[in-house]
N, C-alpha and C positions, 0 to 999 in steps of 0.2 A: 344303619339308618338313623337320620337325625330325628330325635323324638321331640324336640322343642320347635314348634312352628315358627317362632320369632327368629330362632337361629337359622332355620331352613330358609326363610325369606331373605335374611341378611346374606346368606351364602349365595342365593340366586342373584341378588343385585350386585354383589361384589364380583361374581363371575361375569356378569354382563359388562361391568366397567372394565374388567381385565381384558375381555375379548375385544372391546372397542379400542382400547389403548395399546394393545400389545402387538399391533401389526408391524412387523419388521421390514425395513427397506432392503435388508441383505437377501440376496438370492443365491441358490445353489446352481452353478453353471450346468451341472449334469441333470438337474431337475427343472430348469427354467421352462416355462410354458411357451408354446408358439404364440406369436403375435404379442408378446410381452415387450413393452417399451422399457429399455434398460440403459444403464450407465455402466460401461465396462472399464475397469482399471487393469492395465496390462503390466506384466512383469518388468518391462523396460521403462516404466514410469509414465507412459502416455495413457490417455484415456479417450473414450469416444462414447457418443450416445447413438441409439438406433433402435430398430425393432427386429426381434428374432423371428426368422421365417423358416428355419430348418435346423434340426438337431440330428447328430450322429453320435456314435459311441464316444469318440474322443475329440470331436470338433463340433462347431456350430456355425451357421451362416446367418448373418444379420445385414440389414441395410443401414449404411452409415449416414448419420445426420450431416456429416461434413461433405461427403461426396455424392450422396443419394445413390450409391452403387452397392451391389452385394459384396460383402467381405466374408471370406472363409477364414476362421481362426481355430487354432488348436486350443483345447481346454487347458493344456499345460502352460500356455502363454498368458492365461488370465489370472491375475492376482486376486481380484474381488469383483463382484457384480452386484449392482443395486437396482432397485426399481427407479426408473427415471421420473423426475418431477413433471416431465412433458409427456404427452400422449402423441404417438406418431402414426401416420398413415403408412401404407405399404411402400411409399417412396421416401419415408423418414422425414416428411414434412409435418410440422406440429399441427395438432387439432386443438382448437381453443375450447375452453370450458363453455363459452357462450354457444358455440356450435353444438356441443354435446347436449347442453340443456335444451336447446331448440328442438333437437331430434328425439330426446329421451321421453319415453312414456312412463306411466306409473302402474302399469298393469301388474307386473310382478311384485312391486312394492305392496300394493293392496292385497293381492292374493296371498303373499307370504305372511303379511300382518294378520290376516284373518285366520290362516292356518296355524300360525304361532299362538294366537289367542286360544284357539281350540285345544291345541296340544298342551299349552301351559295351564289352562284351566282344568283339564283332565288330570294332569299331574298333581296339581294342587289339591284336588278332591281326593285323589288316591292316597295322598299323605295325610290330609286333614281329617277325613271322615273316621278312619280307625282310631285316631288320637281323641277325637271328640267323643266317640261312643265309649272309649275306655276311660274318659274323664282325666286324661293326661294333662290337658291344657284347656283353658277357657276361651281360646280364640276360635270363633266360629269357622267351620270348614269352608263356608262360601266366601268368607273374607280371604282366606288363604288362596282359594281358587281364583278369586278376582285379582289378587296381587300377582299370582303366577301367570294368569292370562295376560295381564298388562306387560309383565316382564317378557313372556314368550312373544307377544305381539311386537314389542320393540326390537327384540333380538332378530326375529325373522324378517321384520320390515327392513332392517339394515341389509340383510342378505338379499332381499328382493330388490332393494334400491341399487345395490351393487350389480345385480344381474341386469336390471334395466339400463344402467350406465354402460355395461359391457356390450349389450345389444345395440345401443345407440352408436358406440364407437365402431363396432363391426359394420353397421349400416353405412356410416360415413366413409369408412375405409373402402368398402365395396363400391360406393357411389363415385368416390374420387378415382378409383382404379378404372371404372367404366368410362369416366370422362377422359382419363389419360389415354385409354385405348382408342376412344373415338377421335381424340386429337391426333393420335398417331396415324390413324386411318386417313384422316383429312390431309395430313402432311404427305403421306404416301401418294394419295391421289393427286395432290398438287405437283409432286415430283414427276409423276407419270405424265400429267398434262404438259409440264414443261419440257419433258423429253420428247413428247409427240410434236410439240410446237417447234422444237429445235430440229427434229428430223424433217418436218415440213419445210422449214426455211432452207435446210440443206438441199432438199429435192428441188425447191424453187430455184436456188442458185445454180444447180446443175443444169436445169432446163434452160435457164438464161444463157449459160455458157454454151450449151449445145446449139441454141438458136443463133448465136454469134458465129 
């Protein structure tokens, strides 16, 4: 246990900075999450962007940004996989940051921030009170609790913000998918009407020939 509150607070803030700055772009193909936008580098030197939609033991299926079609690839053919700088919908069309911001709420951001403040403050008191009563350090325990509450609030607010962002992305993807399905239904209906119209013309032509 860290007995110096100043050292304790320093460790907290250093840990926060490390957490915010250490997010790696490299992904493990065997552990990549579904609906993750990715950049895939293949063993043959080619590369592609897309969105992962299915995983199996030794393969994965993604929708390619180049073709907007499903591609099934063996994991053994993948040299490296990274998080894509773009966010894709289910047809591998990019989703802009402006669209995400427009849809995104702050519900989880605020909820996580408040929860983080409570957890951080409680942790600070748990460390500071025993040291204060034991006269180990002259830093008031409520000062430590306040600092850890702020640190916890910041840390969990970032977690909540990320969840709000992912929720917005999911909402946009589903909305676009529904619009695509609706467009397909409309096109199918148009084709059916065209076929009916063509059959009608053929029947009319046959009736004319019969009258002759």
